[in-house]
C-alpha positions as CSV (number, residue, x, y, z in Angstrom):
1,M,12.4,27.0,-27.5
2,T,14.0,27.5,-24.5
3,D,13.3,25.5,-21.3
4,N,12.1,26.4,-17.8
5,T,15.5,28.2,-16.6
6,S,13.9,30.9,-18.7
7,L,10.8,31.3,-17.1
8,K,10.5,34.1,-14.6
9,Y,7.2,33.6,-13.2
10,H,6.1,30.3,-13.9
11,H,9.0,28.1,-12.9
12,A,6.9,26.8,-10.1
13,I,4.1,25.2,-11.9
14,A,6.6,23.7,-14.1
15,A,8.3,22.1,-11.3
16,L,5.3,20.8,-10.2
17,L,4.0,19.2,-13.2
18,G,7.5,17.8,-13.7
19,Q,7.9,18.7,-17.1
20,A,9.6,21.4,-19.5
21,L,7.5,24.4,-20.3
22,A,9.6,25.9,-22.8
23,L,9.0,29.1,-24.4
24,S,7.9,29.1,-28.2
25,D,9.1,31.7,-30.7
26,E,6.0,31.2,-32.6
27,A,3.6,31.9,-29.5
28,R,5.9,35.0,-28.6
29,R,5.0,36.3,-32.1
30,Q,1.5,35.6,-31.7
31,V,1.3,37.3,-28.5
32,A,3.2,40.4,-29.9
33,A,0.8,40.6,-32.7
34,R,-2.3,40.2,-30.6
35,E,-0.7,43.4,-28.5
36,Q,-0.3,45.4,-31.3
37,A,-4.2,44.4,-32.6
38,C,-5.3,45.7,-29.5
39,G,-3.1,48.7,-28.9
40,A,-2.1,47.6,-25.4
41,A,1.1,46.0,-23.8
42,F,0.2,42.8,-22.0
43,P,1.6,41.9,-18.5
44,P,4.8,40.1,-18.4
45,S,3.6,37.1,-16.3
46,V,0.5,36.7,-18.6
47,K,2.6,37.4,-21.8
48,E,5.4,34.6,-20.2
49,W,2.4,32.0,-19.9
50,F,0.7,32.5,-23.1
51,S,4.4,32.4,-24.9
52,I,5.0,28.9,-23.6
53,G,4.5,26.0,-26.1
54,G,1.3,24.0,-24.9
55,A,-0.1,26.5,-22.2
56,K,-3.4,26.2,-23.6
57,Q,-3.0,22.4,-23.3
58,T,-1.9,22.3,-20.1
59,F,-4.3,24.9,-18.5
60,G,-7.4,23.0,-20.0
61,Q,-6.4,19.7,-18.3
62,T,-8.5,21.5,-15.4
63,G,-11.6,21.5,-17.7
64,N,-11.2,25.5,-17.5
65,H,-10.4,27.3,-20.9
66,L,-7.4,29.6,-21.5
67,E,-7.9,32.3,-24.3
68,S,-6.5,30.9,-27.7
69,L,-3.6,32.9,-29.0
70,E,-5.6,33.9,-32.0
71,E,-8.1,35.6,-29.7
72,L,-6.0,37.2,-26.7
73,G,-7.4,40.4,-26.3
74,R,-10.4,41.9,-27.4
75,P,-9.9,45.2,-28.5
76,E,-13.4,46.7,-27.1
77,E,-12.2,45.2,-23.7
78,T,-8.5,46.0,-23.7
79,R,-9.8,49.9,-24.8
80,Q,-11.5,49.7,-21.4
81,G,-8.3,48.7,-19.9
82,Y,-9.2,44.9,-19.0
83,L,-7.6,41.5,-20.7
84,R,-9.4,38.3,-20.5
85,V,-7.2,35.5,-19.7
86,A,-9.5,32.4,-19.2
87,T,-13.0,31.2,-19.0
88,E,-14.7,28.7,-16.5
89,A,-15.4,25.5,-17.9
90,Q,-19.2,25.7,-17.8
91,G,-18.9,29.5,-19.1
92,V,-20.1,30.8,-15.8
93,V,-17.2,33.4,-15.4
94,G,-14.8,35.0,-17.3
95,W,-11.0,35.6,-15.8
96,Y,-9.4,38.9,-16.4
97,V,-6.4,41.4,-15.4
98,R,-6.3,44.8,-15.7
99,L,-3.7,46.1,-17.7
100,S,-3.0,48.8,-15.4
101,E,-1.9,46.5,-13.0
102,S,1.5,45.5,-11.9
103,D,3.8,43.2,-14.0
104,D,2.1,40.3,-12.2
105,P,-1.6,41.3,-11.6
106,P,-4.3,40.2,-9.7
107,V,-6.7,37.7,-11.4
108,F,-10.9,38.8,-11.0
109,D,-14.1,37.2,-12.2
110,N,-16.6,39.1,-14.1
111,N,-19.3,37.5,-11.8
112,D,-21.2,36.0,-14.7
113,Q,-22.1,39.8,-15.9
114,W,-21.2,39.0,-19.5
115,D,-24.2,41.3,-20.5
116,Q,-22.3,44.7,-19.1
117,E,-20.8,46.3,-22.0
118,D,-19.4,49.2,-19.8
119,L,-16.8,46.7,-17.7
120,D,-16.2,49.5,-15.0
121,Q,-19.8,48.6,-13.9
122,V,-18.9,45.2,-13.7
123,D,-19.1,43.8,-10.0
124,W,-15.4,42.2,-10.1
125,Q,-14.4,39.4,-8.0
126,L,-11.2,39.1,-6.6
127,C,-10.0,35.5,-7.5
128,S,-6.0,35.7,-6.8
129,T,-3.7,38.2,-6.2
130,S,-1.4,37.4,-9.1
131,F,-2.0,35.9,-12.4
132,T,1.1,33.4,-11.2
133,N,-0.9,32.2,-8.0
134,F,-4.0,32.0,-10.5
135,V,-2.1,29.5,-12.8
136,F,-0.9,27.5,-9.9
137,D,-3.7,27.2,-7.9
138,T,-5.8,26.5,-11.0
139,V,-3.5,23.6,-12.7
140,A,-1.9,22.3,-9.5
141,P,-4.7,20.5,-7.7
142,R,-5.8,18.9,-10.6
143,R,-2.2,17.1,-11.4
144,F,-2.9,14.7,-8.3
145,D,-6.9,14.8,-8.5
146,G,-6.7,13.8,-4.9
147,W,-10.5,15.1,-4.7
148,G,-11.0,12.2,-7.3
149,R,-9.1,9.2,-5.9
150,G,-10.3,10.1,-2.4
151,C,-6.9,11.3,-1.5
152,Y,-7.6,14.5,-0.2
153,L,-7.7,15.6,3.5
154,V,-8.2,18.8,5.1
155,A,-7.9,20.1,8.6
156,T,-8.8,23.7,10.2
157,A,-5.8,24.2,12.7
158,E,-3.1,26.8,13.6
159,Q,-0.9,28.7,11.2
160,P,2.5,27.1,10.7
161,G,5.1,29.0,12.7
162,P,9.0,29.8,11.9
163,E,10.0,26.1,12.6
164,V,7.2,24.4,11.2
165,L,7.7,26.4,7.7
166,K,11.6,25.9,8.1
167,Q,10.9,22.0,8.2
168,L,8.1,22.2,5.3
169,R,10.6,23.8,3.3
170,A,13.5,20.9,3.9
171,D,10.6,18.2,3.4
172,F,9.0,19.9,0.2
173,K,9.6,22.3,-2.6
174,E,7.8,25.8,-2.0
175,G,5.5,27.1,-4.6
176,P,4.1,30.8,-4.8
177,H,3.7,32.3,-1.4
178,T,0.9,35.0,-0.5
179,E,0.7,37.3,2.1
180,F,-1.9,39.7,1.3
181,P,-5.0,39.8,1.9
182,G,-4.4,36.3,3.2
183,R,-1.6,34.2,4.3
184,V,-1.0,31.1,2.0
185,F,1.9,28.9,1.8
186,R,1.9,26.2,-1.2
187,F,4.3,23.4,-0.8
188,F,4.6,20.2,-3.2
189,D,6.8,17.4,-4.6
190,E,6.4,15.1,-7.7
191,H,3.5,13.3,-5.7
192,A,1.1,15.9,-3.4
193,L,0.5,19.2,-2.8
194,L,0.4,20.9,0.6
195,T,-1.7,24.3,0.8
196,I,-2.1,26.1,3.8
197,A,-4.6,29.1,3.7
198,S,-5.3,31.9,6.7
199,N,-9.4,31.4,7.5
200,Q,-9.4,34.9,8.7
201,P,-6.7,37.2,6.6
202,E,-8.5,40.4,8.5
203,H,-6.9,39.4,11.5
204,L,-3.8,36.9,10.7
205,D,-1.8,37.2,14.1
206,N,-5.0,34.8,15.6
207,S,-6.2,33.4,12.7
208,T,-6.2,29.7,12.2
209,A,-5.5,27.9,8.8
210,E,-7.0,25.5,6.4
211,W,-4.3,22.6,5.7
212,I,-5.0,20.9,2.4
213,V,-3.0,17.7,1.3
214,N,-3.7,16.4,-1.9
215,A,-2.0,13.3,-3.2
216,D,-1.7,11.2,-6.2
217,S,-2.2,7.8,-4.2
218,S,-3.1,6.5,-1.1
219,E,0.6,5.7,-0.2
220,S,1.7,9.1,-1.3
221,L,-0.7,10.7,1.0
222,Y,0.3,8.5,3.7
223,E,3.8,9.7,3.4
224,R,3.4,13.2,3.1
225,T,0.6,13.4,5.9
226,R,3.1,11.9,8.1
227,L,5.5,14.3,7.7
228,I,3.2,17.2,9.3
229,W,0.8,14.6,11.4
230,P,2.1,16.1,14.7
231,Y,2.0,19.7,13.9
232,H,-0.4,21.7,15.6
233,G,-3.2,19.1,16.4
234,L,-3.4,18.2,12.8
235,S,-3.8,14.5,13.6
236,R,-7.1,15.4,15.8
237,A,-8.3,17.8,13.1
238,F,-8.0,16.1,9.8
239,R,-10.9,14.8,7.6
240,S,-11.2,13.1,4.4
241,E,-13.1,14.8,1.7
242,S,-14.3,13.9,-2.1
243,H,-17.2,13.5,-4.1
244,S,-19.1,11.3,-2.4
245,I,-19.2,9.4,1.1
246,E,-17.7,6.5,-0.3
247,A,-14.9,7.9,-2.6
248,A,-13.6,9.2,0.7
249,G,-12.5,6.0,1.9
250,P,-9.0,5.9,1.1
251,G,-8.4,8.9,3.2
252,W,-10.0,7.9,6.1
253,S,-8.1,5.0,6.2
254,V,-4.3,7.1,5.9
255,I,-5.9,8.9,8.7
256,E,-7.0,5.8,10.9
257,R,-3.6,4.2,9.9
258,L,-1.7,7.3,11.5
259,A,-3.5,7.4,14.3
260,K,-2.4,3.9,15.3
261,E,1.0,4.7,14.9
262,Y,0.7,7.8,16.9
263,P,-1.5,7.0,19.4
264,H,0.2,9.4,22.1
265,L,-1.2,12.1,19.8
266,G,-4.6,11.5,20.6
267,P,-7.8,10.2,18.7
268,C,-8.2,11.2,15.2
269,R,-11.6,12.2,13.7
270,T,-14.0,9.1,12.3
271,A,-15.5,8.5,9.0
272,A,-18.8,9.5,10.3
273,H,-18.0,13.1,10.9
274,K,-16.8,14.0,7.2
275,P,-18.7,16.4,5.0
276,T,-18.2,16.1,1.2
277,R,-18.0,19.3,-0.8
278,W,-16.2,20.6,-4.2
279,H,-14.9,23.8,-3.7
280,W,-14.8,25.3,-7.5
281,R,-13.2,28.2,-6.7
282,F,-10.3,27.1,-4.5
283,W,-8.1,30.0,-5.6
284,R,-10.8,32.6,-4.6
285,R,-10.3,31.4,-1.0
286,T,-6.6,30.7,-1.0
287,R,-5.5,33.8,-3.5
């Protein structure tokens, strides 16, 4: 077994989880055996994740299903250049990488076209620009469960400029960063996740971004949101979201608390304006 320092691709999610994600010699052997059975080389970032001891259990905490080591790679699919890596919680879609892509390839879902045997005919949907991002964006939000706790704030505002990014890097650890097709920044610490995703990737220079703060408690949400409250009109844009109106209450309390502390920044949104929704394909938006 080796520690997080040996991870080339998945060190950020290990840091966010605050636990050692150690490579397992037995898992490595099983991955190598599956490559041999399929007659194909798997992408290095995929091999690294599947070689981590307990990777399936870590991923499974999201409700989704990572392929088991015993079934990783189906010859009838790898012969066509595709490797299934996971399946959505209710079996709606399967997530795949293409074997001909990069060391850290994009992830696509099969658009619920399970009946299509010719995989080149599937209407593949891009979910993430890299397997590393896919794992991070699947596992990280569930780590804090701000949505379920009512500690989940969302705002549409300007994209962060160089000075704001410099301060965010001082206040948080930085996760995977995406530039194409949309600009996405991911920041985190032991209690919260901040994601900033471009809303119009085709017009990056004039695009706004969706800022999401996902925290593990009301106090954590307050402390982290306070750090970014003055930026780009966020104080007037943040709203609380959860699975119901009542559940969103803690987030609205944080917004009201900050508005009272910083009255010079103008009025905040109020609970009367709140929508509630669940982006089950969050990574499809952020990538």
